[in-house]
N, CA, C and O atoms as CSV, one atom per row, in Angstrom:
chain,resi,resn,atom,element,x,y,z
A,1,MET,N,N,-19.384,-7.430,1.703
A,1,MET,CA,C,-19.031,-6.150,2.276
A,1,MET,C,C,-19.410,-6.185,3.755
A,1,MET,O,O,-20.541,-6.526,4.101
A,2,SER,N,N,-18.455,-5.827,4.634
A,2,SER,CA,C,-18.738,-5.862,6.061
A,2,SER,C,C,-19.631,-4.690,6.436
A,2,SER,O,O,-19.733,-3.729,5.674
A,3,PRO,N,N,-20.292,-4.749,7.617
A,3,PRO,CA,C,-21.154,-3.643,8.041
A,3,PRO,C,C,-20.385,-2.342,8.213
A,3,PRO,O,O,-20.974,-1.263,8.141
A,4,LYS,N,N,-19.090,-2.427,8.438
A,4,LYS,CA,C,-18.286,-1.217,8.640
A,4,LYS,C,C,-17.893,-0.569,7.320
A,4,LYS,O,O,-17.535,0.609,7.292
A,5,THR,N,N,-17.955,-1.323,6.227
A,5,THR,CA,C,-17.511,-0.819,4.940
A,5,THR,C,C,-18.266,0.418,4.481
A,5,THR,O,O,-17.614,1.357,4.025
A,6,PRO,N,N,-19.622,0.494,4.567
A,6,PRO,CA,C,-20.293,1.719,4.124
A,6,PRO,C,C,-19.812,2.956,4.881
A,6,PRO,O,O,-19.672,4.027,4.292
A,7,ALA,N,N,-19.561,2.814,6.169
A,7,ALA,CA,C,-19.063,3.965,6.927
A,7,ALA,C,C,-17.684,4.360,6.438
A,7,ALA,O,O,-17.365,5.545,6.339
A,8,LEU,N,N,-16.871,3.368,6.135
A,8,LEU,CA,C,-15.533,3.639,5.652
A,8,LEU,C,C,-15.560,4.275,4.274
A,8,LEU,O,O,-14.732,5.131,3.964
A,9,LEU,N,N,-16.511,3.858,3.446
A,9,LEU,CA,C,-16.607,4.388,2.094
A,9,LEU,C,C,-17.304,5.730,2.024
A,9,LEU,O,O,-17.365,6.336,0.954
A,10,SER,N,N,-17.834,6.212,3.149
A,10,SER,CA,C,-18.619,7.436,3.114
A,10,SER,C,C,-17.795,8.701,3.278
A,10,SER,O,O,-18.348,9.791,3.422
A,11,PHE,N,N,-16.496,8.564,3.258
A,11,PHE,CA,C,-15.684,9.758,3.385
A,11,PHE,C,C,-14.430,9.642,2.545
A,11,PHE,O,O,-14.046,8.553,2.118
A,12,VAL,N,N,-13.822,10.738,2.324
A,12,VAL,CA,C,-12.576,10.791,1.586
A,12,VAL,C,C,-11.550,11.452,2.479
A,12,VAL,O,O,-11.797,12.526,3.029
A,13,CYS,N,N,-10.438,10.837,2.623
A,13,CYS,CA,C,-9.394,11.408,3.456
A,13,CYS,C,C,-8.243,11.804,2.547
A,13,CYS,O,O,-7.679,10.959,1.853
A,14,VAL,N,N,-7.900,13.054,2.547
A,14,VAL,CA,C,-6.856,13.573,1.696
A,14,VAL,C,C,-5.713,14.047,2.565
A,14,VAL,O,O,-5.929,14.804,3.511
A,15,THR,N,N,-4.509,13.619,2.266
A,15,THR,CA,C,-3.350,14.026,3.035
A,15,THR,C,C,-2.536,15.012,2.208
A,15,THR,O,O,-2.166,14.720,1.071
A,16,LEU,N,N,-2.264,16.162,2.774
A,16,LEU,CA,C,-1.425,17.158,2.130
A,16,LEU,C,C,-0.062,17.159,2.810
A,16,LEU,O,O,0.025,17.106,4.036
A,17,PHE,N,N,0.982,17.220,2.025
A,17,PHE,CA,C,2.321,17.227,2.578
A,17,PHE,C,C,2.910,18.629,2.488
A,17,PHE,O,O,3.813,18.885,1.692
A,18,THR,N,N,2.400,19.511,3.293
A,18,THR,CA,C,2.946,20.851,3.375
A,18,THR,C,C,3.297,21.123,4.817
A,18,THR,O,O,2.691,20.561,5.729
A,19,THR,N,N,4.254,21.964,5.020
A,19,THR,CA,C,4.673,22.288,6.372
A,19,THR,C,C,3.901,23.497,6.855
A,19,THR,O,O,3.794,24.500,6.149
A,20,ALA,N,N,3.372,23.402,8.039
A,20,ALA,CA,C,2.624,24.508,8.631
A,20,ALA,C,C,3.394,25.046,9.825
A,20,ALA,O,O,4.248,24.361,10.389
A,21,ALA,N,N,3.086,26.277,10.202
A,21,ALA,CA,C,3.779,26.917,11.304
A,21,ALA,C,C,3.183,26.529,12.652
A,21,ALA,O,O,3.737,26.887,13.692
A,22,TRP,N,N,2.081,25.817,12.658
A,22,TRP,CA,C,1.441,25.418,13.907
A,22,TRP,C,C,1.094,23.941,13.827
A,22,TRP,O,O,1.149,23.337,12.756
A,23,SER,N,N,0.736,23.364,14.966
A,23,SER,CA,C,0.417,21.939,14.940
A,23,SER,C,C,-0.891,21.653,15.657
A,23,SER,O,O,-1.078,20.550,16.170
A,24,GLN,N,N,-1.800,22.619,15.705
A,24,GLN,CA,C,-3.113,22.390,16.297
A,24,GLN,C,C,-4.124,22.101,15.211
A,24,GLN,O,O,-4.028,22.620,14.099
A,25,ASP,N,N,-5.098,21.262,15.545
A,25,ASP,CA,C,-6.161,20.977,14.587
A,25,ASP,C,C,-7.030,22.215,14.370
A,25,ASP,O,O,-7.218,23.025,15.277
A,26,ALA,N,N,-7.549,22.345,13.165
A,26,ALA,CA,C,-8.468,23.437,12.851
A,26,ALA,C,C,-9.690,23.324,13.763
A,26,ALA,O,O,-10.090,22.219,14.127
A,27,PRO,N,N,-10.280,24.453,14.131
A,27,PRO,CA,C,-11.443,24.432,15.029
A,27,PRO,C,C,-12.563,23.534,14.495
A,27,PRO,O,O,-12.907,23.588,13.315
A,28,GLY,N,N,-13.120,22.715,15.379
A,28,GLY,CA,C,-14.228,21.848,15.034
A,28,GLY,C,C,-13.843,20.571,14.295
A,28,GLY,O,O,-14.715,19.769,13.961
A,29,CYS,N,N,-12.561,20.372,14.037
A,29,CYS,CA,C,-12.112,19.194,13.298
A,29,CYS,C,C,-11.617,18.113,14.250
A,29,CYS,O,O,-11.048,18.402,15.303
A,30,LYS,N,N,-11.845,16.864,13.859
A,30,LYS,CA,C,-11.316,15.735,14.613
A,30,LYS,C,C,-11.107,14.575,13.654
A,30,LYS,O,O,-11.651,14.562,12.549
A,31,ASP,N,N,-10.326,13.617,14.081
A,31,ASP,CA,C,-10.066,12.446,13.251
A,31,ASP,C,C,-11.340,11.639,13.050
A,31,ASP,O,O,-12.243,11.653,13.886
A,32,HIS,N,N,-11.394,10.943,11.934
A,32,HIS,CA,C,-12.502,10.020,11.699
A,32,HIS,C,C,-12.358,8.871,12.687
A,32,HIS,O,O,-11.237,8.425,12.933
A,33,PRO,N,N,-13.446,8.379,13.260
A,33,PRO,CA,C,-13.333,7.336,14.285
A,33,PRO,C,C,-12.784,6.004,13.775
A,33,PRO,O,O,-12.360,5.178,14.584
A,34,LEU,N,N,-12.779,5.770,12.477
A,34,LEU,CA,C,-12.316,4.485,11.950
A,34,LEU,C,C,-10.849,4.470,11.538
A,34,LEU,O,O,-10.287,3.395,11.329
A,35,LEU,N,N,-10.220,5.625,11.416
A,35,LEU,CA,C,-8.838,5.669,10.944
A,35,LEU,C,C,-7.936,6.396,11.933
A,35,LEU,O,O,-8.357,7.325,12.622
A,36,THR,N,N,-6.694,5.951,11.983
A,36,THR,CA,C,-5.725,6.592,12.872
A,36,THR,C,C,-4.896,7.605,12.092
A,36,THR,O,O,-4.626,7.437,10.903
A,37,ARG,N,N,-4.510,8.636,12.781
A,37,ARG,CA,C,-3.721,9.711,12.193
A,37,ARG,C,C,-2.239,9.339,12.184
A,37,ARG,O,O,-1.751,8.659,13.086
A,38,MET,N,N,-1.540,9.791,11.158
A,38,MET,CA,C,-0.089,9.640,11.143
A,38,MET,C,C,0.487,10.494,12.261
A,38,MET,O,O,0.006,11.603,12.491
A,39,PRO,N,N,1.500,10.011,12.957
A,39,PRO,CA,C,2.137,10.822,13.995
A,39,PRO,C,C,2.688,12.124,13.420
A,39,PRO,O,O,3.153,12.162,12.281
A,40,LYS,N,N,2.632,13.173,14.206
A,40,LYS,CA,C,3.182,14.492,13.868
A,40,LYS,C,C,2.478,15.164,12.699
A,40,LYS,O,O,3.095,15.898,11.927
A,41,PHE,N,N,1.175,14.906,12.576
A,41,PHE,CA,C,0.326,15.589,11.602
A,41,PHE,C,C,-0.807,16.269,12.356
A,41,PHE,O,O,-1.171,15.843,13.452
A,42,HIS,N,N,-1.361,17.317,11.777
A,42,HIS,CA,C,-2.536,17.977,12.338
A,42,HIS,C,C,-3.558,18.193,11.223
A,42,HIS,O,O,-3.224,18.158,10.039
A,43,ILE,N,N,-4.803,18.417,11.624
A,43,ILE,CA,C,-5.874,18.641,10.653
A,43,ILE,C,C,-5.929,20.126,10.319
A,43,ILE,O,O,-6.082,20.972,11.200
A,44,SER,N,N,-5.803,20.425,9.027
A,44,SER,CA,C,-5.845,21.831,8.601
A,44,SER,C,C,-7.252,22.271,8.207
A,44,SER,O,O,-7.608,23.438,8.372
A,45,ARG,N,N,-8.053,21.336,7.686
A,45,ARG,CA,C,-9.444,21.623,7.306
A,45,ARG,C,C,-10.232,20.327,7.368
A,45,ARG,O,O,-9.671,19.234,7.302
A,46,CYS,N,N,-11.563,20.475,7.498
A,46,CYS,CA,C,-12.408,19.269,7.533
A,46,CYS,C,C,-13.796,19.556,6.963
A,46,CYS,O,O,-14.793,19.469,7.680
A,47,PRO,N,N,-13.862,19.901,5.662
A,47,PRO,CA,C,-15.175,20.191,5.073
A,47,PRO,C,C,-16.050,18.948,5.003
A,47,PRO,O,O,-15.560,17.843,4.770
A,48,VAL,N,N,-17.357,19.141,5.207
A,48,VAL,CA,C,-18.337,18.059,5.115
A,48,VAL,C,C,-19.385,18.476,4.093
A,48,VAL,O,O,-19.901,19.593,4.142
A,49,THR,N,N,-19.695,17.576,3.172
A,49,THR,CA,C,-20.740,17.793,2.183
A,49,THR,C,C,-21.863,16.816,2.497
A,49,THR,O,O,-21.637,15.607,2.560
A,50,ASP,N,N,-23.068,17.330,2.693
A,50,ASP,CA,C,-24.188,16.466,3.072
A,50,ASP,C,C,-24.520,15.422,2.024
A,50,ASP,O,O,-24.915,14.309,2.373
A,51,PHE,N,N,-24.369,15.754,0.735
A,51,PHE,CA,C,-24.642,14.760,-0.300
A,51,PHE,C,C,-23.738,15.009,-1.487
A,51,PHE,O,O,-23.738,16.091,-2.073
A,52,ASP,N,N,-22.966,13.991,-1.832
A,52,ASP,CA,C,-22.051,14.061,-2.964
A,52,ASP,C,C,-21.729,12.621,-3.361
A,52,ASP,O,O,-22.370,11.687,-2.879
A,53,SER,N,N,-20.761,12.442,-4.216
A,53,SER,CA,C,-20.358,11.091,-4.600
A,53,SER,C,C,-18.840,11.015,-4.648
A,53,SER,O,O,-18.149,12.026,-4.770
A,54,HIS,N,N,-18.343,9.793,-4.550
A,54,HIS,CA,C,-16.910,9.537,-4.672
A,54,HIS,C,C,-16.755,8.161,-5.311
A,54,HIS,O,O,-17.519,7.243,-5.012
A,55,THR,N,N,-15.772,8.021,-6.186
A,55,THR,CA,C,-15.505,6.755,-6.841
A,55,THR,C,C,-14.281,6.115,-6.202
A,55,THR,O,O,-13.209,6.716,-6.143
A,56,PHE,N,N,-14.457,4.878,-5.723
A,56,PHE,CA,C,-13.385,4.126,-5.081
A,56,PHE,C,C,-12.891,3.038,-6.016
A,56,PHE,O,O,-13.675,2.438,-6.750
A,57,LEU,N,N,-11.582,2.782,-5.988
A,57,LEU,CA,C,-10.991,1.670,-6.702
A,57,LEU,C,C,-11.217,0.427,-5.854
A,57,LEU,O,O,-10.816,0.395,-4.691
A,58,THR,N,N,-11.856,-0.602,-6.420
A,58,THR,CA,C,-12.190,-1.796,-5.641
A,58,THR,C,C,-11.445,-3.037,-6.101
A,58,THR,O,O,-11.610,-4.094,-5.491
A,59,GLY,N,N,-10.665,-2.962,-7.109
A,59,GLY,CA,C,-9.904,-4.101,-7.616
A,59,GLY,C,C,-9.305,-3.728,-8.953
A,59,GLY,O,O,-9.420,-2.583,-9.391
A,60,LYS,N,N,-8.677,-4.669,-9.597
A,60,LYS,CA,C,-8.027,-4.388,-10.875
A,60,LYS,C,C,-9.010,-3.815,-11.885
A,60,LYS,O,O,-9.844,-4.530,-12.442
A,61,GLY,N,N,-8.897,-2.522,-12.107
A,61,GLY,CA,C,-9.739,-1.861,-13.089
A,61,GLY,C,C,-11.190,-1.695,-12.699
A,61,GLY,O,O,-11.985,-1.213,-13.506
A,62,LYS,N,N,-11.564,-2.074,-11.495
A,62,LYS,CA,C,-12.959,-1.949,-11.064
A,62,LYS,C,C,-13.115,-0.752,-10.144
A,62,LYS,O,O,-12.231,-0.439,-9.347
A,63,GLU,N,N,-14.243,-0.096,-10.270
A,63,GLU,CA,C,-14.538,1.074,-9.457
A,63,GLU,C,C,-15.914,0.938,-8.829
A,63,GLU,O,O,-16.787,0.246,-9.353
A,64,LEU,N,N,-16.093,1.609,-7.699
A,64,LEU,CA,C,-17.380,1.642,-7.018
A,64,LEU,C,C,-17.698,3.098,-6.711
A,64,LEU,O,O,-16.964,3.769,-5.986
A,65,LYS,N,N,-18.815,3.581,-7.280
A,65,LYS,CA,C,-19.244,4.947,-7.016
A,65,LYS,C,C,-20.227,4.912,-5.849
A,65,LYS,O,O,-21.227,4.195,-5.885
A,66,VAL,N,N,-19.928,5.694,-4.820
A,66,VAL,CA,C,-20.752,5.732,-3.618
A,66,VAL,C,C,-21.295,7.146,-3.464
A,66,VAL,O,O,-20.565,8.123,-3.636
A,67,GLU,N,N,-22.587,7.249,-3.136
A,67,GLU,CA,C,-23.212,8.547,-2.904
A,67,GLU,C,C,-23.612,8.663,-1.447
A,67,GLU,O,O,-23.965,7.672,-0.807
A,68,GLY,N,N,-23.555,9.877,-0.927
A,68,GLY,CA,C,-23.955,10.128,0.449
A,68,GLY,C,C,-23.147,11.255,1.051
A,68,GLY,O,O,-22.600,12.096,0.337
A,69,ARG,N,N,-23.077,11.265,2.344
A,69,ARG,CA,C,-22.346,12.293,3.083
A,69,ARG,C,C,-20.848,12.069,2.895
A,69,ARG,O,O,-20.360,10.949,3.046
A,70,VAL,N,N,-20.123,13.132,2.567
A,70,VAL,CA,C,-18.686,13.052,2.347
A,70,VAL,C,C,-17.984,13.929,3.374
A,70,VAL,O,O,-18.238,15.130,3.467
A,71,THR,N,N,-17.102,13.309,4.138
A,71,THR,CA,C,-16.272,14.031,5.089
A,71,THR,C,C,-14.852,14.004,4.560
A,71,THR,O,O,-14.288,12.934,4.335
A,72,GLU,N,N,-14.282,15.159,4.365
A,72,GLU,CA,C,-12.924,15.268,3.841
A,72,GLU,C,C,-12.047,15.808,4.966
A,72,GLU,O,O,-12.311,16.886,5.499
A,73,ILE,N,N,-11.016,15.068,5.324
A,73,ILE,CA,C,-10.109,15.497,6.392
A,73,ILE,C,C,-8.752,15.756,5.757
A,73,ILE,O,O,-8.130,14.847,5.208
A,74,LEU,N,N,-8.298,16.998,5.836
A,74,LEU,CA,C,-7.031,17.378,5.226
A,74,LEU,C,C,-5.980,17.528,6.315
A,74,LEU,O,O,-6.121,18.344,7.226
A,75,TYR,N,N,-4.932,16.734,6.207
A,75,TYR,CA,C,-3.849,16.734,7.187
A,75,TYR,C,C,-2.636,17.470,6.641
A,75,TYR,O,O,-2.357,17.431,5.442
A,76,GLU,N,N,-1.926,18.135,7.530
A,76,GLU,CA,C,-0.650,18.761,7.196
A,76,GLU,C,C,0.367,18.284,8.214
A,76,GLU,O,O,0.044,18.029,9.374
A,77,ILE,N,N,1.587,18.171,7.757
A,77,ILE,CA,C,2.658,17.725,8.632
A,77,ILE,C,C,3.070,18.875,9.550
A,77,ILE,O,O,3.094,20.034,9.135
A,78,ASP,N,N,3.393,18.544,10.799
A,78,ASP,CA,C,3.822,19.557,11.754
A,78,ASP,C,C,5.169,20.150,11.332
A,78,ASP,O,O,5.998,19.466,10.732
A,79,ALA,N,N,5.371,21.417,11.649
A,79,ALA,CA,C,6.615,22.108,11.314
A,79,ALA,C,C,7.802,21.375,11.927
A,79,ALA,O,O,7.729,20.894,13.057
A,80,GLY,N,N,8.888,21.295,11.177
A,80,GLY,CA,C,10.114,20.687,11.666
A,80,GLY,C,C,10.108,19.168,11.659
A,80,GLY,O,O,11.012,18.545,12.216
A,81,THR,N,N,9.103,18.563,11.037
A,81,THR,CA,C,8.977,17.108,11.007
A,81,THR,C,C,9.384,16.591,9.631
A,81,THR,O,O,9.074,17.205,8.610
A,82,THR,N,N,10.076,15.466,9.613
A,82,THR,CA,C,10.463,14.842,8.350
A,82,THR,C,C,9.231,14.230,7.698
A,82,THR,O,O,8.471,13.505,8.340
A,83,GLU,N,N,9.045,14.523,6.439
A,83,GLU,CA,C,7.880,14.035,5.698
A,83,GLU,C,C,7.979,12.527,5.477
A,83,GLU,O,O,9.013,12.040,5.019
A,84,PRO,N,N,6.914,11.781,5.796
A,84,PRO,CA,C,6.943,10.342,5.541
A,84,PRO,C,C,6.806,10.067,4.048
A,84,PRO,O,O,6.341,10.916,3.288
A,85,SER,N,N,7.211,8.886,3.644
A,85,SER,CA,C,7.059,8.508,2.243
A,85,SER,C,C,5.593,8.171,1.963
A,85,SER,O,O,4.810,7.949,2.887
A,86,ARG,N,N,5.235,8.137,0.688
A,86,ARG,CA,C,3.860,7.776,0.311
A,86,ARG,C,C,3.509,6.388,0.818
A,86,ARG,O,O,2.385,6.148,1.259
A,87,ILE,N,N,4.473,5.469,0.755
A,87,ILE,CA,C,4.194,4.105,1.182
A,87,ILE,C,C,3.939,4.055,2.692
A,87,ILE,O,O,3.119,3.255,3.143
A,88,GLN,N,N,4.617,4.883,3.477
A,88,GLN,CA,C,4.348,4.935,4.916
A,88,GLN,C,C,2.919,5.392,5.185
A,88,GLN,O,O,2.236,4.830,6.041
A,89,VAL,N,N,2.472,6.402,4.462
A,89,VAL,CA,C,1.108,6.904,4.626
A,89,VAL,C,C,0.102,5.817,4.232
A,89,VAL,O,O,-0.879,5.590,4.941
A,90,HIS,N,N,0.344,5.162,3.123
A,90,HIS,CA,C,-0.576,4.107,2.661
A,90,HIS,C,C,-0.612,2.939,3.636
A,90,HIS,O,O,-1.680,2.397,3.919
A,91,ARG,N,N,0.554,2.549,4.152
A,91,ARG,CA,C,0.584,1.451,5.130
A,91,ARG,C,C,-0.171,1.842,6.403
A,91,ARG,O,O,-0.828,0.997,7.013
A,92,ASN,N,N,-0.086,3.102,6.806
A,92,ASN,CA,C,-0.819,3.565,7.984
A,92,ASN,C,C,-2.322,3.354,7.777
A,92,ASN,O,O,-3.006,2.857,8.672
A,93,PHE,N,N,-2.842,3.731,6.594
A,93,PHE,CA,C,-4.260,3.536,6.308
A,93,PHE,C,C,-4.606,2.056,6.191
A,93,PHE,O,O,-5.631,1.622,6.715
A,94,GLU,N,N,-3.763,1.271,5.509
A,94,GLU,CA,C,-4.016,-0.166,5.396
A,94,GLU,C,C,-4.102,-0.819,6.772
A,94,GLU,O,O,-5.010,-1.608,7.029
A,95,ASN,N,N,-3.161,-0.494,7.655
A,95,ASN,CA,C,-3.157,-1.065,9.004
A,95,ASN,C,C,-4.403,-0.671,9.783
A,95,ASN,O,O,-4.983,-1.492,10.493
A,96,ALA,N,N,-4.813,0.586,9.651
A,96,ALA,CA,C,-6.013,1.057,10.355
A,96,ALA,C,C,-7.250,0.324,9.838
A,96,ALA,O,O,-8.125,-0.047,10.620
A,97,ILE,N,N,-7.323,0.119,8.535
A,97,ILE,CA,C,-8.479,-0.556,7.937
A,97,ILE,C,C,-8.536,-2.019,8.386
A,97,ILE,O,O,-9.601,-2.510,8.760
A,98,THR,N,N,-7.398,-2.715,8.352
A,98,THR,CA,C,-7.404,-4.124,8.756
A,98,THR,C,C,-7.631,-4.278,10.256
A,98,THR,O,O,-8.202,-5.278,10.690
A,99,ARG,N,N,-7.199,-3.310,11.049
A,99,ARG,CA,C,-7.390,-3.351,12.507
A,99,ARG,C,C,-8.870,-3.330,12.882
A,99,ARG,O,O,-9.246,-3.879,13.918
A,100,ILE,N,N,-9.713,-2.708,12.064
A,100,ILE,CA,C,-11.152,-2.650,12.359
A,100,ILE,C,C,-11.927,-3.734,11.611
A,100,ILE,O,O,-13.158,-3.713,11.577
A,101,GLY,N,N,-11.200,-4.681,11.012
A,101,GLY,CA,C,-11.855,-5.803,10.361
A,101,GLY,C,C,-12.085,-5.634,8.883
A,101,GLY,O,O,-12.708,-6.491,8.256
A,102,GLY,N,N,-11.601,-4.553,8.306
A,102,GLY,CA,C,-11.764,-4.325,6.874
A,102,GLY,C,C,-10.645,-4.983,6.086
A,102,GLY,O,O,-9.731,-5.583,6.652
A,103,SER,N,N,-10.734,-4.859,4.789
A,103,SER,CA,C,-9.679,-5.376,3.927
A,103,SER,C,C,-9.418,-4.374,2.819
A,103,SER,O,O,-10.294,-3.596,2.441
A,104,VAL,N,N,-8.216,-4.407,2.315
A,104,VAL,CA,C,-7.823,-3.529,1.213
A,104,VAL,C,C,-7.900,-4.377,-0.047
A,104,VAL,O,O,-7.164,-5.352,-0.195
A,105,SER,N,N,-8.798,-3.999,-0.957
A,105,SER,CA,C,-9.010,-4.838,-2.131
A,105,SER,C,C,-8.613,-4.163,-3.425
A,105,SER,O,O,-8.579,-4.818,-4.466
A,106,GLY,N,N,-8.311,-2.881,-3.398
A,106,GLY,CA,C,-7.997,-2.200,-4.651
A,106,GLY,C,C,-6.809,-1.284,-4.522
A,106,GLY,O,O,-6.767,-0.419,-3.647
A,107,LYS,N,N,-5.843,-1.476,-5.397
A,107,LYS,CA,C,-4.680,-0.597,-5.458
A,107,LYS,C,C,-4.382,-0.342,-6.937
A,107,LYS,O,O,-4.636,-1.183,-7.799
A,108,ASP,N,N,-3.836,0.847,-7.198
A,108,ASP,CA,C,-3.444,1.109,-8.575
A,108,ASP,C,C,-2.031,0.554,-8.805
A,108,ASP,O,O,-1.471,-0.097,-7.923
A,109,ASP,N,N,-1.465,0.805,-9.964
A,109,ASP,CA,C,-0.153,0.261,-10.302
A,109,ASP,C,C,0.956,0.760,-9.386
A,109,ASP,O,O,1.998,0.113,-9.277
A,110,ASP,N,N,0.754,1.903,-8.721
A,110,ASP,CA,C,1.749,2.447,-7.802
A,110,ASP,C,C,1.532,1.985,-6.369
A,110,ASP,O,O,2.269,2.400,-5.474
A,111,GLY,N,N,0.541,1.139,-6.131
A,111,GLY,CA,C,0.269,0.660,-4.785
A,111,GLY,C,C,-0.623,1.592,-3.979
A,111,GLY,O,O,-0.781,1.410,-2.772
A,112,ASN,N,N,-1.213,2.600,-4.644
A,112,ASN,CA,C,-2.096,3.538,-3.953
A,112,ASN,C,C,-3.445,2.883,-3.692
A,112,ASN,O,O,-3.941,2.101,-4.503
A,113,LEU,N,N,-4.032,3.218,-2.541
A,113,LEU,CA,C,-5.358,2.701,-2.209
A,113,LEU,C,C,-6.393,3.357,-3.074
A,113,LEU,O,O,-7.581,3.057,-2.951
């Protein structure tokens, strides 16, 4: 596991595909420093939990439960924008992860991270 992996595993990023009437980020919200945002999306909410857990898929049928601070960033697509496919969103995250030296080791049968 690279030194960057714990930071990457310490948050959950959830993407919502709903159209909003505005395209500004919610007050106090910003992108996680390790991942890039999909073009034409804005942050609608960014709750942080000081201590919680999340289970990550790490390979075929294997899971890793991580405890600690959880940052959840919820994105919404800007009004009037064509919604990207699920695979486009997943490739965006895969590219961001590999760009910082990480690797994608777990996907489900649908190719989800």
